[in-house]
KOLSERO-901894 format. One line per 5 residues: number of its first residue (from 1); for each residue x, y negated, z of N, C-alpha, C, O, CB. Coordinates in steps of 0.2 Angstrom, whole numbers, always signed. Glycine has a CB too. Layout:
! residues N
NUM) X Y Z X Y Z X Y Z X Y Z X Y Z; ...
! end
This chain:
! residues 239
1) +163 -535 +170 +168 -540 +171 +167 -544 +177 +171 -546 +181 +168 -544 +165; +160 -546 +178 +158 -550 +184 +160 -546 +190 +162 -549 +195 +151 -552 +183; +158 -540 +190 +159 -535 +196 +167 -535 +198 +168 -535 +204 +156 -528 +195; +171 -535 +193 +178 -534 +194 +180 -541 +197 +184 -541 +201 +182 -533 +187; +178 -546 +194 +180 -553 +197 +178 -553 +204 +181 -556 +209 +177 -559 +193
6) +172 -551 +206 +169 -551 +213 +173 -547 +217 +175 -549 +223 +162 -549 +213; +175 -541 +215 +180 -537 +218 +186 -540 +220 +189 -540 +226 +181 -530 +215; +189 -543 +215 +196 -547 +216 +195 -552 +221 +199 -553 +225 +198 -550 +209; +189 -556 +221 +188 -561 +226 +188 -559 +233 +191 -561 +237 +182 -565 +224; +184 -553 +233 +183 -550 +240 +190 -547 +243 +192 -548 +248 +178 -544 +240
11) +194 -544 +238 +201 -542 +240 +205 -548 +242 +209 -547 +247 +204 -538 +234; +205 -553 +238 +209 -559 +240 +207 -562 +247 +211 -564 +251 +208 -564 +235; +200 -562 +248 +198 -565 +255 +200 -560 +260 +202 -563 +266 +190 -565 +255; +200 -554 +259 +202 -549 +264 +209 -550 +266 +211 -549 +271 +200 -542 +262; +213 -551 +260 +220 -552 +261 +222 -558 +265 +226 -558 +269 +224 -552 +254
16) +218 -564 +264 +219 -570 +267 +217 -569 +275 +221 -571 +279 +215 -576 +264; +212 -566 +276 +210 -564 +283 +215 -560 +286 +216 -561 +292 +203 -561 +283; +218 -555 +283 +223 -551 +286 +229 -555 +288 +232 -554 +293 +225 -545 +281; +231 -559 +283 +237 -564 +284 +236 -568 +290 +240 -569 +295 +239 -568 +278; +230 -571 +290 +229 -576 +296 +228 -572 +303 +231 -575 +308 +222 -579 +295
21) +226 -566 +303 +225 -562 +309 +232 -560 +311 +234 -560 +317 +221 -556 +307; +237 -558 +306 +243 -557 +308 +247 -563 +311 +251 -562 +316 +247 -554 +302; +246 -569 +309 +249 -575 +311 +246 -576 +318 +250 -578 +323 +248 -581 +307; +240 -575 +319 +237 -576 +326 +240 -571 +331 +241 -572 +337 +229 -576 +326; +241 -564 +328 +244 -559 +333 +251 -561 +335 +253 -560 +340 +243 -552 +329
26) +255 -564 +330 +261 -566 +331 +262 -571 +336 +266 -571 +340 +265 -568 +325; +257 -576 +336 +257 -581 +341 +255 -579 +348 +258 -581 +353 +252 -587 +339; +250 -574 +348 +248 -572 +355 +252 -566 +357 +250 -563 +362 +241 -571 +354; +257 -563 +353 +261 -557 +355 +264 -558 +361 +265 -554 +365 +265 -555 +349; +267 -564 +363 +271 -566 +369 +268 -572 +372 +272 -577 +371 +278 -565 +368
31) +263 -572 +375 +260 -579 +378 +264 -581 +384 +263 -587 +386 +253 -578 +379; +268 -577 +387 +272 -579 +393 +279 -578 +392 +281 -574 +388 +269 -574 +399; +283 -583 +395 +290 -583 +394 +293 -583 +401 +290 -582 +406 +292 -589 +391; +300 -583 +401 +304 -583 +407 +310 -588 +407 +312 -589 +401 +306 -576 +409; +312 -590 +412 +318 -594 +413 +323 -590 +417 +321 -589 +423 +317 -601 +415
36) +329 -588 +415 +334 -584 +419 +339 -589 +421 +343 -591 +416 +336 -578 +414; +340 -590 +427 +345 -595 +430 +351 -591 +432 +351 -586 +435 +342 -599 +435; +357 -593 +429 +363 -590 +432 +367 -596 +435 +370 -600 +432 +367 -587 +425; +368 -595 +442 +371 -600 +446 +379 -598 +447 +380 -593 +450 +368 -601 +453; +383 -602 +444 +390 -600 +444 +394 -607 +443 +392 -611 +440 +392 -595 +439
41) +400 -607 +447 +404 -613 +446 +412 -610 +445 +413 -604 +446 +404 -617 +453; +415 -615 +442 +422 -613 +440 +427 -618 +444 +427 -624 +443 +424 -613 +433; +431 -615 +449 +436 -620 +452 +442 -621 +448 +445 -627 +449 +438 -616 +459; +444 -617 +444 +449 -619 +439 +447 -615 +432 +442 -612 +432 +456 -617 +442; +452 -615 +428 +450 -612 +421 +450 -605 +422 +446 -602 +417 +456 -614 +416
46) +453 -601 +426 +453 -594 +427 +448 -591 +431 +445 -586 +429 +460 -592 +429; +446 -594 +437 +442 -591 +441 +434 -594 +441 +433 -600 +441 +444 -592 +449; +430 -589 +441 +422 -591 +440 +419 -588 +446 +420 -582 +448 +419 -589 +434; +415 -592 +450 +412 -589 +456 +405 -590 +456 +402 -595 +454 +415 -593 +463; +401 -584 +457 +394 -585 +457 +391 -588 +464 +395 -587 +469 +391 -577 +456
51) +385 -590 +464 +382 -593 +470 +376 -590 +472 +371 -591 +469 +381 -601 +468; +377 -585 +476 +371 -581 +479 +367 -585 +484 +370 -590 +486 +373 -575 +482; +361 -584 +485 +357 -587 +490 +356 -595 +488 +356 -599 +493 +359 -586 +497; +356 -596 +482 +355 -603 +480 +348 -604 +478 +345 -601 +474 +360 -605 +474; +344 -609 +481 +337 -610 +481 +336 -615 +475 +339 -620 +474 +334 -612 +487
56) +331 -613 +471 +328 -617 +466 +320 -618 +466 +317 -613 +468 +330 -615 +459; +318 -624 +465 +311 -624 +465 +309 -627 +458 +312 -631 +455 +308 -630 +470; +303 -623 +455 +301 -625 +448 +294 -628 +448 +290 -626 +452 +301 -618 +444; +293 -633 +444 +287 -636 +443 +285 -636 +436 +289 -638 +431 +287 -644 +446; +279 -635 +434 +276 -636 +427 +274 -643 +427 +269 -646 +430 +270 -631 +426
61) +278 -647 +422 +276 -654 +422 +273 -656 +416 +270 -662 +416 +283 -658 +422; +272 -652 +411 +269 -654 +405 +266 -648 +401 +269 -642 +402 +273 -658 +400; +261 -648 +397 +258 -643 +393 +258 -646 +386 +257 -652 +385 +251 -641 +396; +258 -641 +381 +258 -643 +374 +251 -643 +372 +247 -639 +372 +262 -638 +369; +249 -649 +369 +242 -651 +368 +241 -655 +362 +244 -661 +362 +237 -653 +374
66) +238 -653 +356 +237 -657 +350 +243 -660 +347 +244 -665 +345 +233 -663 +352; +248 -655 +347 +255 -656 +344 +259 -661 +348 +264 -663 +345 +253 -660 +338; +258 -662 +354 +263 -665 +358 +262 -663 +366 +258 -660 +368 +261 -673 +358; +268 -665 +370 +268 -663 +377 +264 -668 +381 +264 -674 +380 +275 -663 +379; +259 -665 +385 +255 -669 +389 +256 -668 +396 +257 -662 +398 +247 -668 +388
71) +258 -673 +400 +259 -672 +407 +254 -668 +411 +248 -669 +410 +261 -678 +411; +255 -664 +416 +250 -660 +420 +247 -665 +425 +250 -671 +425 +253 -654 +424; +242 -664 +428 +238 -668 +432 +242 -671 +438 +242 -677 +439 +232 -665 +435; +246 -667 +441 +251 -669 +446 +256 -674 +444 +258 -678 +449 +254 -663 +449; +258 -674 +438 +263 -678 +436 +260 -684 +431 +264 -687 +427 +269 -674 +432
76) +254 -684 +431 +251 -689 +426 +252 -696 +427 +252 -700 +422 +243 -687 +425; +254 -698 +433 +255 -705 +434 +262 -708 +433 +263 -714 +435 +253 -706 +442; +266 -703 +431 +273 -706 +430 +274 -707 +422 +272 -703 +418 +278 -700 +433; +278 -712 +421 +279 -713 +414 +286 -711 +412 +291 -713 +413 +279 -721 +413; +286 -705 +408 +292 -702 +405 +290 -699 +398 +285 -698 +396 +294 -696 +410
81) +296 -698 +395 +295 -695 +388 +300 -689 +387 +305 -689 +391 +296 -701 +382; +298 -685 +383 +302 -679 +382 +306 -679 +375 +302 -680 +370 +298 -673 +382; +312 -679 +375 +316 -678 +369 +322 -673 +370 +327 -675 +373 +319 -685 +367; +321 -667 +368 +325 -662 +370 +332 -662 +365 +336 -658 +366 +322 -655 +370; +332 -666 +360 +338 -667 +356 +342 -672 +359 +348 -673 +357 +335 -669 +349
86) +340 -676 +364 +344 -681 +368 +346 -679 +375 +342 -680 +379 +341 -688 +368; +352 -676 +376 +354 -673 +383 +353 -679 +388 +351 -677 +394 +361 -670 +383; +356 -685 +387 +356 -690 +392 +349 -692 +394 +347 -693 +400 +360 -696 +389; +344 -693 +389 +337 -694 +390 +334 -689 +394 +330 -690 +398 +333 -696 +384; +336 -683 +392 +333 -677 +396 +335 -677 +403 +331 -675 +407 +336 -670 +392
91) +341 -678 +405 +344 -678 +411 +340 -684 +415 +339 -683 +421 +351 -679 +412; +340 -690 +412 +336 -695 +415 +329 -694 +417 +327 -695 +422 +337 -702 +411; +326 -691 +412 +319 -688 +413 +318 -683 +419 +314 -684 +423 +316 -685 +407; +323 -679 +419 +323 -674 +425 +324 -677 +431 +321 -675 +436 +328 -669 +423; +328 -682 +432 +329 -686 +438 +323 -689 +440 +322 -689 +446 +335 -690 +437
96) +320 -693 +436 +314 -696 +437 +308 -692 +440 +305 -693 +445 +311 -700 +431; +307 -686 +437 +302 -681 +439 +304 -678 +445 +300 -677 +449 +302 -675 +433; +311 -677 +447 +313 -674 +453 +311 -679 +459 +308 -677 +464 +320 -673 +453; +313 -685 +458 +311 -690 +463 +304 -691 +464 +301 -692 +470 +314 -697 +461; +300 -691 +459 +293 -691 +459 +290 -685 +463 +285 -686 +467 +289 -692 +452
101) +292 -679 +461 +289 -673 +465 +291 -674 +472 +287 -672 +476 +292 -667 +462; +297 -676 +474 +299 -676 +481 +295 -681 +485 +293 -681 +490 +306 -677 +482; +294 -687 +481 +290 -693 +484 +283 -691 +486 +280 -693 +491 +291 -699 +480; +280 -688 +481 +273 -686 +481 +272 -679 +485 +266 -678 +487 +270 -685 +474; +277 -676 +487 +276 -670 +491 +273 -664 +487 +269 -660 +489 +272 -671 +497
106) +274 -664 +480 +271 -659 +476 +274 -652 +477 +281 -651 +478 +272 -661 +468; +270 -647 +478 +273 -640 +479 +274 -637 +473 +271 -637 +468 +267 -636 +483; +280 -633 +473 +282 -629 +467 +283 -622 +468 +281 -620 +474 +289 -632 +464; +286 -618 +464 +287 -611 +465 +294 -611 +466 +299 -613 +462 +285 -607 +458; +296 -607 +472 +303 -607 +474 +305 -600 +474 +302 -595 +475 +303 -610 +481
111) +312 -599 +473 +315 -593 +473 +323 -594 +474 +325 -600 +473 +314 -589 +466; +326 -589 +476 +334 -589 +477 +337 -584 +473 +335 -579 +471 +335 -588 +485; +344 -586 +471 +348 -581 +467 +350 -575 +471 +350 -575 +477 +354 -585 +465; +351 -570 +467 +353 -563 +471 +361 -564 +472 +364 -569 +471 +351 -557 +466; +363 -558 +473 +371 -557 +475 +375 -559 +469 +381 -561 +470 +372 -550 +477
116) +372 -558 +463 +376 -560 +457 +374 -567 +454 +376 -569 +449 +374 -555 +451; +371 -571 +458 +369 -578 +457 +364 -579 +451 +364 -584 +448 +375 -581 +454; +360 -574 +451 +354 -574 +446 +347 -574 +449 +346 -572 +454 +355 -568 +441; +343 -578 +445 +336 -579 +447 +332 -580 +441 +333 -583 +436 +336 -586 +452; +326 -576 +441 +322 -576 +435 +315 -579 +437 +312 -577 +442 +321 -569 +432
121) +312 -584 +434 +305 -586 +434 +302 -584 +428 +303 -586 +423 +305 -594 +435; +297 -579 +429 +294 -576 +424 +286 -578 +424 +284 -581 +428 +295 -568 +423; +283 -575 +419 +275 -576 +418 +274 -584 +417 +269 -586 +419 +272 -574 +425; +278 -587 +413 +277 -594 +412 +273 -595 +405 +275 -592 +400 +284 -597 +411; +268 -599 +406 +264 -601 +400 +268 -607 +396 +273 -610 +399 +257 -604 +402
126) +266 -608 +390 +269 -613 +386 +269 -620 +390 +263 -622 +392 +265 -614 +379; +274 -623 +390 +275 -630 +394 +282 -632 +395 +287 -629 +393 +271 -629 +401; +282 -638 +399 +289 -640 +401 +290 -639 +408 +285 -641 +412 +290 -648 +399; +295 -636 +410 +296 -635 +417 +302 -638 +420 +308 -639 +417 +297 -627 +418; +301 -641 +426 +307 -645 +430 +310 -640 +435 +306 -636 +439 +304 -651 +433
131) +316 -640 +436 +320 -636 +441 +324 -640 +445 +328 -644 +442 +324 -630 +437; +324 -640 +451 +328 -643 +456 +331 -639 +461 +328 -633 +463 +324 -649 +459; +336 -641 +464 +339 -637 +470 +338 -641 +476 +341 -646 +477 +347 -635 +468; +333 -639 +480 +332 -643 +486 +337 -643 +492 +337 -648 +495 +325 -640 +489; +341 -638 +492 +347 -638 +497 +353 -636 +494 +353 -633 +489 +345 -633 +503
136) +359 -639 +497 +365 -637 +494 +367 -630 +496 +365 -627 +500 +370 -642 +497; +372 -628 +492 +375 -621 +493 +382 -622 +494 +386 -626 +491 +374 -617 +486; +384 -618 +499 +391 -619 +502 +395 -613 +500 +393 -607 +501 +391 -620 +510; +401 -614 +497 +406 -609 +495 +413 -611 +498 +416 -616 +495 +406 -608 +488; +415 -608 +503 +421 -610 +506 +421 -617 +509 +417 -618 +513 +427 -610 +501
141) +425 -621 +507 +425 -628 +510 +422 -633 +505 +424 -639 +505 +432 -630 +511; +418 -630 +500 +415 -635 +495 +407 -634 +496 +404 -628 +497 +417 -633 +488; +403 -639 +494 +396 -639 +494 +394 -641 +487 +397 -645 +484 +393 -645 +499; +390 -636 +484 +388 -637 +477 +380 -639 +477 +376 -636 +480 +389 -630 +473; +379 -644 +473 +372 -647 +471 +371 -647 +464 +375 -650 +460 +371 -654 +475
146) +366 -644 +462 +364 -644 +455 +360 -650 +453 +356 -652 +457 +360 -637 +453; +361 -653 +447 +357 -658 +444 +351 -655 +442 +350 -650 +440 +361 -662 +439; +345 -660 +443 +339 -657 +440 +339 -656 +433 +342 -660 +429 +333 -663 +443; +335 -652 +430 +335 -651 +423 +328 -648 +421 +324 -645 +425 +340 -645 +421; +326 -650 +415 +319 -648 +412 +320 -643 +406 +325 -644 +402 +315 -654 +410
151) +316 -638 +406 +316 -633 +400 +310 -632 +397 +305 -631 +401 +319 -626 +403; +309 -633 +390 +303 -631 +387 +302 -624 +386 +307 -620 +384 +302 -635 +380; +296 -621 +387 +295 -614 +385 +289 -614 +381 +283 -616 +382 +293 -610 +392; +290 -611 +375 +296 -608 +372 +301 -613 +370 +299 -619 +369 +294 -603 +366; +307 -611 +368 +312 -616 +366 +315 -613 +359 +315 -607 +357 +318 -616 +371
156) +317 -618 +355 +319 -617 +348 +327 -616 +349 +330 -621 +352 +317 -622 +343; +330 -611 +346 +337 -611 +346 +340 -614 +340 +336 -618 +336 +340 -603 +346; +347 -614 +339 +350 -618 +333 +347 -616 +327 +348 -620 +322 +357 -617 +334; +345 -610 +326 +343 -607 +320 +335 -608 +318 +333 -606 +313 +344 -600 +319; +332 -611 +324 +325 -613 +323 +321 -607 +325 +315 -607 +324 +323 -615 +316
161) +324 -602 +328 +320 -596 +331 +316 -598 +337 +319 -602 +341 +324 -590 +331; +310 -596 +338 +307 -597 +345 +309 -592 +350 +309 -586 +349 +299 -596 +344; +311 -594 +356 +313 -590 +361 +309 -591 +367 +308 -597 +370 +321 -592 +363; +306 -586 +370 +302 -586 +375 +306 -584 +382 +304 -586 +387 +296 -581 +375; +311 -581 +381 +315 -579 +387 +322 -583 +386 +326 -582 +382 +317 -571 +387
166) +322 -588 +391 +328 -593 +391 +332 -592 +396 +330 -591 +402 +324 -600 +391; +339 -592 +395 +344 -592 +400 +347 -599 +400 +348 -602 +395 +350 -586 +398; +349 -601 +407 +351 -607 +408 +356 -607 +414 +355 -603 +418 +346 -612 +409; +362 -611 +413 +367 -611 +418 +367 -619 +421 +369 -623 +417 +374 -609 +415; +364 -620 +427 +364 -627 +429 +371 -630 +430 +376 -626 +431 +360 -627 +436
171) +371 -636 +430 +377 -640 +431 +377 -642 +438 +373 -645 +441 +377 -647 +426; +383 -640 +441 +384 -641 +448 +389 -646 +450 +394 -647 +446 +386 -635 +452; +387 -651 +455 +392 -655 +457 +396 -653 +463 +393 -650 +468 +389 -662 +459; +402 -653 +463 +406 -651 +469 +408 -656 +474 +411 -661 +472 +413 -647 +466; +405 -655 +480 +406 -660 +485 +410 -657 +490 +408 -653 +494 +399 -663 +488
176) +417 -659 +490 +422 -656 +495 +420 -658 +502 +418 -664 +503 +429 -658 +493; +420 -653 +507 +419 -654 +514 +425 -658 +517 +431 -656 +515 +417 -648 +517; +424 -662 +522 +430 -666 +525 +434 -661 +529 +432 -657 +533 +428 -671 +529; +441 -661 +527 +445 -656 +531 +449 -660 +537 +448 -666 +537 +451 -653 +526; +452 -657 +541 +455 -660 +547 +461 -663 +544 +466 -660 +541 +457 -655 +553
181) +462 -670 +545 +467 -674 +543 +473 -674 +548 +472 -675 +554 +465 -681 +541; +479 -672 +545 +485 -672 +549 +486 -679 +552 +488 -680 +558 +491 -670 +546; +485 -684 +548 +487 -691 +550 +482 -693 +556 +484 -696 +560 +486 -696 +544; +475 -691 +555 +471 -693 +560 +472 -690 +566 +471 -692 +572 +464 -692 +558; +475 -683 +566 +476 -679 +572 +482 -683 +576 +482 -684 +582 +478 -672 +570
186) +487 -684 +572 +493 -688 +574 +491 -694 +578 +494 -696 +583 +498 -689 +569; +487 -698 +574 +485 -704 +577 +481 -704 +584 +482 -707 +588 +480 -708 +572; +477 -698 +584 +473 -697 +590 +478 -695 +596 +477 -698 +601 +468 -692 +589; +483 -691 +594 +488 -689 +599 +492 -695 +602 +493 -696 +608 +492 -683 +597; +494 -699 +597 +498 -705 +599 +494 -710 +603 +496 -712 +608 +500 -709 +593
191) +487 -710 +602 +483 -715 +606 +483 -712 +613 +483 -715 +618 +476 -715 +603; +482 -705 +614 +482 -702 +620 +488 -703 +624 +488 -705 +630 +480 -694 +619; +494 -702 +621 +500 -703 +624 +501 -711 +626 +503 -712 +632 +506 -701 +619; +499 -715 +622 +499 -722 +624 +495 -724 +630 +497 -728 +634 +497 -727 +618; +489 -721 +630 +484 -722 +636 +488 -719 +642 +487 -722 +647 +478 -718 +635
196) +491 -713 +642 +494 -710 +647 +500 -715 +650 +501 -716 +656 +497 -703 +646; +504 -718 +645 +509 -722 +647 +507 -728 +650 +509 -730 +655 +513 -724 +641; +501 -731 +648 +498 -737 +651 +496 -735 +658 +497 -739 +663 +492 -739 +647; +493 -729 +659 +490 -727 +666 +496 -727 +670 +496 -729 +676 +486 -721 +665; +502 -723 +668 +508 -722 +672 +511 -729 +674 +513 -730 +679 +513 -718 +668
201) +511 -733 +669 +514 -740 +670 +510 -744 +675 +513 -747 +680 +515 -744 +664; +504 -743 +674 +499 -747 +679 +500 -744 +686 +500 -748 +691 +492 -746 +677; +501 -738 +687 +502 -735 +694 +509 -737 +697 +509 -739 +703 +502 -727 +693; +514 -738 +693 +520 -740 +695 +520 -747 +698 +523 -749 +703 +526 -739 +690; +516 -751 +694 +515 -758 +696 +512 -759 +702 +514 -763 +706 +511 -762 +690
206) +507 -755 +703 +503 -755 +710 +508 -753 +715 +507 -756 +721 +497 -750 +709; +512 -748 +715 +517 -746 +720 +522 -751 +722 +523 -752 +728 +520 -740 +718; +524 -755 +717 +529 -761 +718 +526 -766 +722 +529 -769 +727 +532 -763 +711; +520 -768 +721 +516 -773 +725 +516 -771 +732 +517 -775 +736 +509 -774 +722; +514 -764 +733 +513 -762 +740 +520 -763 +743 +521 -764 +749 +511 -755 +740
211) +526 -761 +740 +532 -761 +743 +534 -768 +745 +537 -770 +750 +538 -759 +738; +532 -773 +741 +534 -780 +742 +530 -782 +748 +532 -786 +753 +532 -785 +736; +524 -780 +749 +520 -782 +755 +523 -779 +761 +523 -783 +766 +512 -779 +754; +525 -773 +761 +528 -770 +767 +534 -774 +768 +536 -774 +774 +529 -762 +766; +538 -776 +763 +545 -779 +765 +543 -786 +768 +547 -788 +773 +548 -780 +758
216) +538 -789 +766 +536 -796 +769 +534 -795 +776 +536 -799 +780 +531 -799 +764; +530 -790 +777 +528 -789 +784 +533 -787 +788 +534 -789 +794 +523 -783 +784; +538 -783 +786 +544 -781 +790 +548 -787 +792 +550 -788 +797 +548 -776 +786; +549 -792 +787 +553 -798 +788 +550 -802 +793 +553 -805 +797 +554 -802 +781; +543 -803 +792 +539 -807 +797 +540 -804 +804 +540 -808 +809 +532 -808 +795
221) +540 -798 +804 +540 -794 +811 +547 -796 +814 +547 -797 +820 +539 -787 +810; +552 -796 +810 +559 -797 +812 +559 -804 +815 +562 -806 +820 +564 -796 +807; +557 -809 +811 +557 -816 +813 +553 -817 +819 +555 -821 +824 +554 -820 +807; +547 -814 +820 +543 -815 +826 +547 -812 +832 +547 -815 +837 +536 -811 +825; +550 -806 +831 +554 -803 +836 +560 -808 +839 +561 -809 +844 +557 -797 +834
226) +563 -811 +834 +569 -815 +835 +566 -822 +839 +569 -824 +844 +572 -818 +829; +561 -824 +837 +558 -830 +840 +556 -828 +848 +558 -832 +852 +551 -833 +837; +553 -822 +849 +551 -820 +856 +558 -819 +860 +558 -821 +866 +547 -814 +855; +563 -816 +857 +569 -815 +860 +572 -822 +862 +575 -823 +868 +574 -811 +856; +572 -827 +858 +575 -833 +859 +571 -837 +865 +575 -840 +869 +575 -838 +853
231) +565 -836 +865 +561 -839 +870 +563 -836 +877 +563 -840 +882 +554 -839 +869; +563 -830 +877 +565 -826 +883 +572 -828 +886 +573 -829 +892 +565 -819 +882; +577 -829 +881 +583 -831 +883 +583 -838 +886 +587 -839 +891 +588 -831 +877; +579 -842 +883 +579 -849 +886 +576 -849 +893 +578 -853 +897 +575 -854 +881; +571 -845 +894 +567 -845 +900 +572 -843 +905 +572 -845 +911 +561 -841 +900
236) +576 -837 +903 +581 -834 +908 +586 -839 +910 +588 -840 +916 +584 -828 +906; +588 -843 +906 +594 -848 +907 +591 -854 +912 +594 -856 +916 +596 -851 +900; +585 -856 +910 +582 -861 +915 +581 -859 +922 +581 -863 +926 +575 -864 +912; +579 -853 +923 +578 -850 +930 +585 -850 +933 +586 -848 +939 +575 -843 +929
! end
């Protein structure tokens, strides 16, 4: 009886050890994750345009330690908190981290989207990652700038499942490029015409002045001639 009990205890211990081992294997089955970025914008409800050659830079800003997120050494001096259930706080945190990274000149991992607007950052350890778009992307007469965003790896979906491979579509701001304004063109042309008119009027005014001067000189010449003639006539009469 004692032997049977000992056997049962040994079997129970082996079963517990097996269960723990399976759990550990499940945890370490996929130690690396990935973030798949799809860069696309919609100009209206029907048309969707992908953004190729769009550059993103990734930074690891936090690691999971003792049941909470701890900032990495490069970002340890900034005061931020992570709450992935609050989108507004999440956006605010991403903005602060972006400004800090740029101010401190922290180097990240950079990549560009392919012809389909897709970019994958793989081989990611457990942590929180910041993504920023360092330069704008141009499409036609519009410039597109993505807001900074943070992604935890792994991430929990709505059903509570752990996801190591995460797909994300960044939010882009559309900044329309200045177009040639008809009004400004007309105004410029009007100014040119006005300047031409002023120049023309100025030239005519100068010509009139010269005519007056010549008229006065001619009149003076006639008067002087008459005076000389009168004197000669007087002298001839006296002789």
